[in-house]
All heavy atoms as TSV, in Angstrom:
chain	resi	resn	atom	element	x	y	z
A	1	MET	N	N	-17.807	-36.175	-16.537
A	1	MET	CA	C	-17.070	-36.349	-15.300
A	1	MET	C	C	-15.695	-36.924	-15.627
A	1	MET	O	O	-15.560	-37.790	-16.465
A	1	MET	CB	C	-17.828	-37.258	-14.346
A	1	MET	CG	C	-19.172	-36.706	-13.919
A	1	MET	SD	S	-20.061	-37.818	-12.834
A	1	MET	CE	C	-19.092	-37.671	-11.366
A	2	CYS	N	N	-14.697	-36.458	-14.921
A	2	CYS	CA	C	-13.328	-36.842	-15.229
A	2	CYS	C	C	-12.626	-37.412	-13.998
A	2	CYS	O	O	-11.439	-37.228	-13.814
A	2	CYS	CB	C	-12.592	-35.621	-15.762
A	2	CYS	SG	S	-11.247	-36.051	-16.837
A	3	ASP	N	N	-13.356	-38.096	-13.170
A	3	ASP	CA	C	-12.778	-38.589	-11.915
A	3	ASP	C	C	-12.720	-40.110	-11.884
A	3	ASP	O	O	-12.994	-40.726	-10.878
A	3	ASP	CB	C	-13.580	-38.051	-10.736
A	3	ASP	CG	C	-15.060	-38.400	-10.821
A	3	ASP	OD1	O	-15.509	-38.922	-11.841
A	3	ASP	OD2	O	-15.764	-38.133	-9.836
A	4	ASN	N	N	-12.326	-40.722	-12.999
A	4	ASN	CA	C	-12.339	-42.173	-13.097
A	4	ASN	C	C	-11.422	-42.848	-12.083
A	4	ASN	O	O	-11.743	-43.916	-11.578
A	4	ASN	CB	C	-11.947	-42.605	-14.511
A	4	ASN	CG	C	-12.983	-42.220	-15.524
A	4	ASN	OD1	O	-14.138	-42.034	-15.193
A	4	ASN	ND2	N	-12.571	-42.075	-16.764
A	5	LEU	N	N	-10.290	-42.255	-11.784
A	5	LEU	CA	C	-9.346	-42.894	-10.866
A	5	LEU	C	C	-9.479	-42.414	-9.427
A	5	LEU	O	O	-8.759	-42.892	-8.557
A	5	LEU	CB	C	-7.916	-42.675	-11.367
A	5	LEU	CG	C	-7.600	-43.346	-12.704
A	5	LEU	CD1	C	-6.185	-42.993	-13.133
A	5	LEU	CD2	C	-7.775	-44.840	-12.623
A	6	ASP	N	N	-10.385	-41.487	-9.171
A	6	ASP	CA	C	-10.560	-40.982	-7.805
A	6	ASP	C	C	-10.949	-42.091	-6.834
A	6	ASP	O	O	-10.449	-42.140	-5.703
A	6	ASP	CB	C	-11.606	-39.874	-7.764
A	6	ASP	CG	C	-11.103	-38.579	-8.369
A	6	ASP	OD1	O	-9.879	-38.470	-8.605
A	6	ASP	OD2	O	-11.928	-37.686	-8.591
A	7	LEU	N	N	-11.826	-42.978	-7.250
A	7	LEU	CA	C	-12.265	-44.065	-6.385
A	7	LEU	C	C	-11.096	-44.979	-6.032
A	7	LEU	O	O	-10.878	-45.306	-4.865
A	7	LEU	CB	C	-13.374	-44.867	-7.078
A	7	LEU	CG	C	-13.929	-46.052	-6.304
A	7	LEU	CD1	C	-14.701	-45.554	-5.087
A	7	LEU	CD2	C	-14.819	-46.889	-7.192
A	8	THR	N	N	-10.314	-45.347	-7.031
A	8	THR	CA	C	-9.149	-46.208	-6.801
A	8	THR	C	C	-8.132	-45.516	-5.907
A	8	THR	O	O	-7.613	-46.121	-4.964
A	8	THR	CB	C	-8.507	-46.596	-8.143
A	8	THR	OG1	O	-9.490	-47.243	-8.959
A	8	THR	CG2	C	-7.330	-47.525	-7.936
A	9	ALA	N	N	-7.871	-44.262	-6.188
A	9	ALA	CA	C	-6.900	-43.518	-5.385
A	9	ALA	C	C	-7.360	-43.406	-3.935
A	9	ALA	O	O	-6.547	-43.513	-3.009
A	9	ALA	CB	C	-6.673	-42.131	-5.979
A	10	TRP	N	N	-8.648	-43.219	-3.720
A	10	TRP	CA	C	-9.181	-43.091	-2.367
A	10	TRP	C	C	-8.948	-44.369	-1.572
A	10	TRP	O	O	-8.582	-44.335	-0.400
A	10	TRP	CB	C	-10.673	-42.741	-2.423
A	10	TRP	CG	C	-11.252	-42.399	-1.113
A	10	TRP	CD1	C	-11.063	-41.264	-0.389
A	10	TRP	CD2	C	-12.146	-43.212	-0.336
A	10	TRP	NE1	N	-11.777	-41.307	0.778
A	10	TRP	CE2	C	-12.458	-42.494	0.843
A	10	TRP	CE3	C	-12.710	-44.466	-0.520
A	10	TRP	CZ2	C	-13.313	-42.998	1.818
A	10	TRP	CZ3	C	-13.564	-44.954	0.452
A	10	TRP	CH2	C	-13.853	-44.223	1.603
A	11	PHE	N	N	-9.122	-45.514	-2.216
A	11	PHE	CA	C	-8.887	-46.788	-1.535
A	11	PHE	C	C	-7.397	-47.076	-1.392
A	11	PHE	O	O	-6.949	-47.541	-0.349
A	11	PHE	CB	C	-9.575	-47.938	-2.281
A	11	PHE	CG	C	-11.011	-48.138	-1.894
A	11	PHE	CD1	C	-12.017	-47.504	-2.589
A	11	PHE	CD2	C	-11.363	-48.934	-0.822
A	11	PHE	CE1	C	-13.341	-47.668	-2.236
A	11	PHE	CE2	C	-12.684	-49.112	-0.455
A	11	PHE	CZ	C	-13.675	-48.475	-1.171
A	12	MET	N	N	-6.604	-46.806	-2.423
A	12	MET	CA	C	-5.189	-47.166	-2.413
A	12	MET	C	C	-4.343	-46.234	-1.550
A	12	MET	O	O	-3.341	-46.668	-0.980
A	12	MET	CB	C	-4.637	-47.169	-3.841
A	12	MET	CG	C	-5.300	-48.182	-4.761
A	12	MET	SD	S	-5.055	-49.875	-4.255
A	12	MET	CE	C	-3.365	-50.110	-4.741
A	13	ASP	N	N	-4.687	-44.971	-1.451
A	13	ASP	CA	C	-3.885	-44.010	-0.694
A	13	ASP	C	C	-4.136	-44.053	0.805
A	13	ASP	O	O	-3.483	-43.352	1.558
A	13	ASP	CB	C	-4.121	-42.591	-1.208
A	13	ASP	CG	C	-3.566	-42.393	-2.608
A	13	ASP	OD1	O	-2.713	-43.200	-3.025
A	13	ASP	OD2	O	-3.988	-41.441	-3.275
A	14	GLY	N	N	-5.092	-44.849	1.249
A	14	GLY	CA	C	-5.300	-45.032	2.670
A	14	GLY	C	C	-6.447	-44.253	3.282
A	14	GLY	O	O	-6.753	-44.426	4.454
A	15	ALA	N	N	-7.088	-43.376	2.528
A	15	ALA	CA	C	-8.195	-42.603	3.091
A	15	ALA	C	C	-9.358	-43.516	3.492
A	15	ALA	O	O	-10.028	-43.273	4.494
A	15	ALA	CB	C	-8.667	-41.544	2.101
A	16	ALA	N	N	-9.574	-44.575	2.735
A	16	ALA	CA	C	-10.649	-45.517	3.063
A	16	ALA	C	C	-10.355	-46.227	4.383
A	16	ALA	O	O	-11.246	-46.417	5.216
A	16	ALA	CB	C	-10.829	-46.529	1.942
A	17	LYS	N	N	-9.104	-46.599	4.586
A	17	LYS	CA	C	-8.714	-47.292	5.819
A	17	LYS	C	C	-8.873	-46.368	7.034
A	17	LYS	O	O	-9.334	-46.788	8.085
A	17	LYS	CB	C	-7.280	-47.785	5.714
A	17	LYS	CG	C	-6.868	-48.671	6.871
A	17	LYS	CD	C	-5.462	-49.175	6.693
A	17	LYS	CE	C	-5.487	-50.290	5.689
A	17	LYS	NZ	N	-4.198	-50.990	5.568
A	18	GLU	N	N	-8.509	-45.103	6.855
A	18	GLU	CA	C	-8.663	-44.127	7.947
A	18	GLU	C	C	-10.133	-43.923	8.298
A	18	GLU	O	O	-10.487	-43.873	9.473
A	18	GLU	CB	C	-8.035	-42.801	7.541
A	18	GLU	CG	C	-6.533	-42.851	7.410
A	18	GLU	CD	C	-5.962	-41.587	6.792
A	18	GLU	OE1	O	-6.713	-40.608	6.606
A	18	GLU	OE2	O	-4.756	-41.583	6.493
A	19	LEU	N	N	-10.987	-43.809	7.293
A	19	LEU	CA	C	-12.412	-43.625	7.539
A	19	LEU	C	C	-13.017	-44.869	8.186
A	19	LEU	O	O	-13.852	-44.762	9.080
A	19	LEU	CB	C	-13.149	-43.295	6.243
A	19	LEU	CG	C	-14.631	-42.996	6.391
A	19	LEU	CD1	C	-14.851	-41.761	7.269
A	19	LEU	CD2	C	-15.275	-42.799	5.041
A	20	ALA	N	N	-12.571	-46.054	7.755
A	20	ALA	CA	C	-13.082	-47.301	8.341
A	20	ALA	C	C	-12.720	-47.403	9.817
A	20	ALA	O	O	-13.473	-47.976	10.606
A	20	ALA	CB	C	-12.530	-48.500	7.574
A	21	ALA	N	N	-11.586	-46.853	10.211
A	21	ALA	CA	C	-11.183	-46.879	11.618
A	21	ALA	C	C	-12.062	-45.960	12.458
A	21	ALA	O	O	-12.357	-46.255	13.613
A	21	ALA	CB	C	-9.724	-46.469	11.757
A	22	VAL	N	N	-12.500	-44.856	11.865
A	22	VAL	CA	C	-13.324	-43.889	12.587
A	22	VAL	C	C	-14.795	-44.293	12.592
A	22	VAL	O	O	-15.494	-44.109	13.580
A	22	VAL	CB	C	-13.168	-42.478	11.958
A	22	VAL	CG1	C	-14.078	-41.476	12.617
A	22	VAL	CG2	C	-11.733	-42.023	12.048
A	23	ARG	N	N	-15.264	-44.843	11.472
A	23	ARG	CA	C	-16.669	-45.225	11.319
A	23	ARG	C	C	-16.753	-46.702	10.966
A	23	ARG	O	O	-16.919	-47.065	9.811
A	23	ARG	CB	C	-17.320	-44.382	10.225
A	23	ARG	CG	C	-17.317	-42.906	10.562
A	23	ARG	CD	C	-17.927	-42.113	9.461
A	23	ARG	NE	N	-19.331	-42.475	9.309
A	23	ARG	CZ	C	-20.108	-42.011	8.349
A	23	ARG	NH1	N	-19.641	-41.184	7.457
A	23	ARG	NH2	N	-21.370	-42.374	8.281
A	24	PRO	N	N	-16.613	-47.591	11.950
A	24	PRO	CA	C	-16.616	-49.026	11.659
A	24	PRO	C	C	-17.983	-49.499	11.166
A	24	PRO	O	O	-19.007	-48.898	11.458
A	24	PRO	CB	C	-16.261	-49.660	13.000
A	24	PRO	CG	C	-16.621	-48.654	14.023
A	24	PRO	CD	C	-16.492	-47.308	13.372
A	25	GLY	N	N	-17.945	-50.558	10.401
A	25	GLY	CA	C	-19.167	-51.159	9.875
A	25	GLY	C	C	-18.804	-52.319	8.984
A	25	GLY	O	O	-17.629	-52.657	8.827
A	26	PRO	N	N	-19.790	-52.950	8.372
A	26	PRO	CA	C	-19.520	-54.138	7.558
A	26	PRO	C	C	-18.597	-53.855	6.369
A	26	PRO	O	O	-17.769	-54.694	6.016
A	26	PRO	CB	C	-20.891	-54.606	7.090
A	26	PRO	CG	C	-21.843	-53.510	7.396
A	26	PRO	CD	C	-21.204	-52.636	8.431
A	27	CYS	N	N	-18.705	-52.701	5.755
A	27	CYS	CA	C	-17.828	-52.379	4.613
A	27	CYS	C	C	-16.410	-52.086	5.082
A	27	CYS	O	O	-15.456	-52.333	4.350
A	27	CYS	CB	C	-18.383	-51.195	3.833
A	27	CYS	SG	S	-19.846	-51.625	2.891
A	28	GLY	N	N	-16.245	-51.572	6.272
A	28	GLY	CA	C	-14.923	-51.277	6.799
A	28	GLY	C	C	-14.168	-52.517	7.221
A	28	GLY	O	O	-12.942	-52.504	7.320
A	29	ASP	N	N	-14.893	-53.598	7.462
A	29	ASP	CA	C	-14.246	-54.844	7.863
A	29	ASP	C	C	-13.511	-55.519	6.706
A	29	ASP	O	O	-12.530	-56.224	6.912
A	29	ASP	CB	C	-15.268	-55.824	8.438
A	29	ASP	CG	C	-15.863	-55.322	9.743
A	29	ASP	OD1	O	-15.242	-54.438	10.378
A	29	ASP	OD2	O	-16.953	-55.794	10.113
A	30	ASP	N	N	-13.995	-55.317	5.494
A	30	ASP	CA	C	-13.383	-55.929	4.312
A	30	ASP	C	C	-13.291	-54.880	3.211
A	30	ASP	O	O	-14.194	-54.735	2.389
A	30	ASP	CB	C	-14.214	-57.125	3.859
A	30	ASP	CG	C	-13.560	-57.917	2.742
A	30	ASP	OD1	O	-12.457	-57.533	2.306
A	30	ASP	OD2	O	-14.146	-58.915	2.305
A	31	LEU	N	N	-12.201	-54.124	3.210
A	31	LEU	CA	C	-12.054	-53.025	2.257
A	31	LEU	C	C	-11.898	-53.502	0.815
A	31	LEU	O	O	-12.270	-52.781	-0.106
A	31	LEU	CB	C	-10.879	-52.136	2.652
A	31	LEU	CG	C	-11.100	-51.295	3.909
A	31	LEU	CD1	C	-9.852	-50.484	4.217
A	31	LEU	CD2	C	-12.300	-50.382	3.748
A	32	ASP	N	N	-11.391	-54.703	0.609
A	32	ASP	CA	C	-11.287	-55.219	-0.759
A	32	ASP	C	C	-12.677	-55.411	-1.362
A	32	ASP	O	O	-12.934	-55.012	-2.492
A	32	ASP	CB	C	-10.516	-56.536	-0.790
A	32	ASP	CG	C	-9.049	-56.365	-0.455
A	32	ASP	OD1	O	-8.525	-55.250	-0.683
A	32	ASP	OD2	O	-8.438	-57.335	0.012
A	33	THR	N	N	-13.566	-56.010	-0.595
A	33	THR	CA	C	-14.938	-56.201	-1.069
A	33	THR	C	C	-15.638	-54.865	-1.236
A	33	THR	O	O	-16.345	-54.649	-2.226
A	33	THR	CB	C	-15.727	-57.094	-0.083
A	33	THR	OG1	O	-15.063	-58.357	0.012
A	33	THR	CG2	C	-17.156	-57.304	-0.544
A	34	ALA	N	N	-15.420	-53.954	-0.316
A	34	ALA	CA	C	-16.029	-52.625	-0.412
A	34	ALA	C	C	-15.562	-51.907	-1.673
A	34	ALA	O	O	-16.346	-51.215	-2.327
A	34	ALA	CB	C	-15.692	-51.796	0.824
A	35	PHE	N	N	-14.287	-52.084	-2.049
A	35	PHE	CA	C	-13.773	-51.465	-3.266
A	35	PHE	C	C	-14.523	-51.981	-4.487
A	35	PHE	O	O	-14.955	-51.207	-5.341
A	35	PHE	CB	C	-12.276	-51.734	-3.419
A	35	PHE	CG	C	-11.746	-51.312	-4.756
A	35	PHE	CD1	C	-11.565	-49.968	-5.047
A	35	PHE	CD2	C	-11.432	-52.245	-5.725
A	35	PHE	CE1	C	-11.075	-49.562	-6.276
A	35	PHE	CE2	C	-10.942	-51.856	-6.956
A	35	PHE	CZ	C	-10.769	-50.514	-7.229
A	36	TYR	N	N	-14.687	-53.285	-4.595
A	36	TYR	CA	C	-15.364	-53.843	-5.768
A	36	TYR	C	C	-16.845	-53.483	-5.790
A	36	TYR	O	O	-17.412	-53.257	-6.864
A	36	TYR	CB	C	-15.140	-55.351	-5.865
A	36	TYR	CG	C	-13.758	-55.655	-6.361
A	36	TYR	CD1	C	-12.765	-56.089	-5.505
A	36	TYR	CD2	C	-13.425	-55.440	-7.696
A	36	TYR	CE1	C	-11.484	-56.328	-5.961
A	36	TYR	CE2	C	-12.150	-55.673	-8.161
A	36	TYR	CZ	C	-11.186	-56.123	-7.291
A	36	TYR	OH	O	-9.922	-56.349	-7.743
A	37	ILE	N	N	-17.475	-53.404	-4.643
A	37	ILE	CA	C	-18.866	-52.957	-4.595
A	37	ILE	C	C	-18.964	-51.519	-5.105
A	37	ILE	O	O	-19.820	-51.194	-5.930
A	37	ILE	CB	C	-19.431	-53.074	-3.167
A	37	ILE	CG1	C	-19.586	-54.539	-2.775
A	37	ILE	CG2	C	-20.751	-52.326	-3.044
A	37	ILE	CD1	C	-19.887	-54.754	-1.311
A	38	ALA	N	N	-18.076	-50.667	-4.643
A	38	ALA	CA	C	-18.076	-49.268	-5.083
A	38	ALA	C	C	-17.762	-49.162	-6.573
A	38	ALA	O	O	-18.356	-48.346	-7.288
A	38	ALA	CB	C	-17.073	-48.461	-4.269
A	39	LEU	N	N	-16.856	-49.994	-7.058
A	39	LEU	CA	C	-16.494	-49.983	-8.474
A	39	LEU	C	C	-17.685	-50.382	-9.350
A	39	LEU	O	O	-17.975	-49.722	-10.354
A	39	LEU	CB	C	-15.320	-50.930	-8.708
A	39	LEU	CG	C	-14.686	-50.919	-10.076
A	39	LEU	CD1	C	-13.990	-49.588	-10.312
A	39	LEU	CD2	C	-13.698	-52.064	-10.194
A	40	PHE	N	N	-18.382	-51.445	-8.977
A	40	PHE	CA	C	-19.535	-51.880	-9.754
A	40	PHE	C	C	-20.691	-50.896	-9.636
A	40	PHE	O	O	-21.441	-50.694	-10.597
A	40	PHE	CB	C	-19.967	-53.291	-9.354
A	40	PHE	CG	C	-19.059	-54.352	-9.907
A	40	PHE	CD1	C	-18.199	-55.041	-9.077
A	40	PHE	CD2	C	-19.044	-54.640	-11.258
A	40	PHE	CE1	C	-17.345	-56.002	-9.587
A	40	PHE	CE2	C	-18.198	-55.602	-11.782
A	40	PHE	CZ	C	-17.343	-56.290	-10.943
A	41	LEU	N	N	-20.847	-50.260	-8.488
A	41	LEU	CA	C	-21.863	-49.224	-8.347
A	41	LEU	C	C	-21.556	-48.054	-9.270
A	41	LEU	O	O	-22.438	-47.530	-9.948
A	41	LEU	CB	C	-21.949	-48.742	-6.893
A	41	LEU	CG	C	-22.920	-47.602	-6.628
A	41	LEU	CD1	C	-24.344	-48.004	-7.001
A	41	LEU	CD2	C	-22.851	-47.180	-5.178
A	42	ARG	N	N	-20.296	-47.644	-9.334
A	42	ARG	CA	C	-19.889	-46.558	-10.240
A	42	ARG	C	C	-20.162	-46.946	-11.693
A	42	ARG	O	O	-20.612	-46.135	-12.490
A	42	ARG	CB	C	-18.412	-46.248	-10.014
A	42	ARG	CG	C	-17.770	-45.290	-10.953
A	42	ARG	CD	C	-17.968	-43.816	-10.679
A	42	ARG	NE	N	-17.777	-43.347	-9.350
A	42	ARG	CZ	C	-16.728	-42.666	-8.907
A	42	ARG	NH1	N	-15.716	-42.422	-9.703
A	42	ARG	NH2	N	-16.701	-42.222	-7.678
A	43	ALA	N	N	-19.895	-48.202	-12.050
A	43	ALA	CA	C	-20.163	-48.665	-13.417
A	43	ALA	C	C	-21.654	-48.646	-13.718
A	43	ALA	O	O	-22.071	-48.247	-14.814
A	43	ALA	CB	C	-19.603	-50.076	-13.611
A	44	ALA	N	N	-22.473	-49.048	-12.748
A	44	ALA	CA	C	-23.929	-49.024	-12.948
A	44	ALA	C	C	-24.427	-47.592	-13.107
A	44	ALA	O	O	-25.280	-47.313	-13.963
A	44	ALA	CB	C	-24.623	-49.703	-11.773
A	45	GLN	N	N	-23.905	-46.678	-12.316
A	45	GLN	CA	C	-24.302	-45.274	-12.449
A	45	GLN	C	C	-23.910	-44.741	-13.825
A	45	GLN	O	O	-24.682	-44.026	-14.457
A	45	GLN	CB	C	-23.650	-44.428	-11.356
A	45	GLN	CG	C	-24.200	-44.693	-9.985
A	45	GLN	CD	C	-23.391	-44.026	-8.892
A	45	GLN	OE1	O	-22.208	-43.733	-9.075
A	45	GLN	NE2	N	-24.011	-43.809	-7.752
A	46	HIS	N	N	-22.748	-45.112	-14.309
A	46	HIS	CA	C	-22.283	-44.674	-15.624
A	46	HIS	C	C	-23.208	-45.187	-16.724
A	46	HIS	O	O	-23.588	-44.447	-17.628
A	46	HIS	CB	C	-20.856	-45.152	-15.866
A	46	HIS	CG	C	-20.340	-44.858	-17.233
A	46	HIS	ND1	N	-19.868	-43.623	-17.583
A	46	HIS	CD2	C	-20.257	-45.638	-18.340
A	46	HIS	CE1	C	-19.499	-43.648	-18.856
A	46	HIS	NE2	N	-19.725	-44.859	-19.327
A	47	THR	N	N	-23.552	-46.471	-16.639
A	47	THR	CA	C	-24.392	-47.047	-17.684
A	47	THR	C	C	-25.793	-46.439	-17.694
A	47	THR	O	O	-26.386	-46.245	-18.758
A	47	THR	CB	C	-24.448	-48.584	-17.581
A	47	THR	OG1	O	-24.989	-49.110	-18.779
A	47	THR	CG2	C	-25.271	-49.054	-16.432
A	48	ILE	N	N	-26.321	-46.097	-16.536
A	48	ILE	CA	C	-27.631	-45.455	-16.475
A	48	ILE	C	C	-27.550	-44.037	-17.029
A	48	ILE	O	O	-28.410	-43.618	-17.804
A	48	ILE	CB	C	-28.169	-45.461	-15.029
A	48	ILE	CG1	C	-28.538	-46.889	-14.626
A	48	ILE	CG2	C	-29.367	-44.526	-14.889
A	48	ILE	CD1	C	-28.840	-47.053	-13.157
A	49	ARG	N	N	-26.509	-43.303	-16.653
A	49	ARG	CA	C	-26.336	-41.935	-17.149
A	49	ARG	C	C	-26.163	-41.882	-18.659
A	49	ARG	O	O	-26.736	-41.031	-19.327
A	49	ARG	CB	C	-25.101	-41.289	-16.499
A	49	ARG	CG	C	-25.400	-40.282	-15.453
A	49	ARG	CD	C	-24.162	-39.455	-15.071
A	49	ARG	NE	N	-22.893	-40.163	-15.037
A	49	ARG	CZ	C	-22.381	-40.786	-13.989
A	49	ARG	NH1	N	-23.038	-40.787	-12.852
A	49	ARG	NH2	N	-21.218	-41.376	-14.052
A	50	ARG	N	N	-25.353	-42.787	-19.175
A	50	ARG	CA	C	-25.014	-42.754	-20.605
A	50	ARG	C	C	-25.930	-43.627	-21.462
A	50	ARG	O	O	-25.870	-43.567	-22.683
A	50	ARG	CB	C	-23.575	-43.218	-20.810
A	50	ARG	CG	C	-22.554	-42.417	-20.061
A	50	ARG	CD	C	-22.196	-41.167	-20.832
A	50	ARG	NE	N	-21.299	-40.328	-20.065
A	50	ARG	CZ	C	-20.081	-40.037	-20.437
A	50	ARG	NH1	N	-19.598	-40.511	-21.554
A	50	ARG	NH2	N	-19.350	-39.244	-19.690
A	51	GLY	N	N	-26.718	-44.486	-20.822
A	51	GLY	CA	C	-27.621	-45.363	-21.575
A	51	GLY	C	C	-26.886	-46.438	-22.361
A	51	GLY	O	O	-27.340	-46.858	-23.422
A	52	CYS	N	N	-25.754	-46.901	-21.818
A	52	CYS	CA	C	-25.012	-47.957	-22.504
A	52	CYS	C	C	-24.972	-49.203	-21.606
A	52	CYS	O	O	-24.945	-49.086	-20.392
A	52	CYS	CB	C	-23.605	-47.494	-22.842
A	52	CYS	SG	S	-22.643	-46.941	-21.433
A	53	PRO	N	N	-24.989	-50.373	-22.216
A	53	PRO	CA	C	-25.041	-51.605	-21.408
A	53	PRO	C	C	-23.684	-51.944	-20.782
A	53	PRO	O	O	-22.641	-51.532	-21.269
A	53	PRO	CB	C	-25.423	-52.677	-22.426
A	53	PRO	CG	C	-24.894	-52.148	-23.719
A	53	PRO	CD	C	-25.030	-50.649	-23.636
A	54	ILE	N	N	-23.744	-52.688	-19.691
A	54	ILE	CA	C	-22.544	-53.242	-19.073
A	54	ILE	C	C	-22.398	-54.661	-19.587
A	54	ILE	O	O	-23.337	-55.449	-19.546
A	54	ILE	CB	C	-22.650	-53.265	-17.533
A	54	ILE	CG1	C	-22.781	-51.860	-16.983
A	54	ILE	CG2	C	-21.457	-53.976	-16.930
A	54	ILE	CD1	C	-22.986	-51.822	-15.488
A	55	VAL	N	N	-21.215	-54.990	-20.092
A	55	VAL	CA	C	-20.956	-56.319	-20.633
A	55	VAL	C	C	-19.830	-56.936	-19.814
A	55	VAL	O	O	-18.768	-56.335	-19.666
A	55	VAL	CB	C	-20.561	-56.247	-22.127
A	55	VAL	CG1	C	-20.235	-57.624	-22.664
A	55	VAL	CG2	C	-21.661	-55.593	-22.937
A	56	TYR	N	N	-20.066	-58.114	-19.271
A	56	TYR	CA	C	-19.046	-58.835	-18.513
A	56	TYR	C	C	-18.567	-60.010	-19.338
A	56	TYR	O	O	-19.355	-60.734	-19.925
A	56	TYR	CB	C	-19.617	-59.347	-17.179
A	56	TYR	CG	C	-20.069	-58.268	-16.273
A	56	TYR	CD1	C	-21.414	-57.903	-16.167
A	56	TYR	CD2	C	-19.151	-57.572	-15.509
A	56	TYR	CE1	C	-21.815	-56.895	-15.330
A	56	TYR	CE2	C	-19.541	-56.546	-14.653
A	56	TYR	CZ	C	-20.882	-56.237	-14.578
A	56	TYR	OH	O	-21.271	-55.234	-13.734
A	57	ASN	N	N	-17.283	-60.205	-19.397
A	57	ASN	CA	C	-16.702	-61.353	-20.132
A	57	ASN	C	C	-16.036	-62.295	-19.194
A	57	ASN	O	O	-15.504	-61.986	-18.218
A	57	ASN	CB	C	-15.675	-60.862	-21.146
A	57	ASN	CG	C	-16.334	-60.110	-22.282
A	57	ASN	OD1	O	-17.404	-60.454	-22.692
A	57	ASN	ND2	N	-15.659	-59.084	-22.749
């Protein structure tokens, strides 16, 4: 997969804000937190797919 920056671009270009306005909910109330949740979820999916550990420093 070659879409590493798609998630960031989706949040930064405003598409996330537009969707949050149409479909309100707890994640739409705090888009910064929603971004980090999505980022860590993507990292977890990557580690499961590739079988490599996630290391936090």
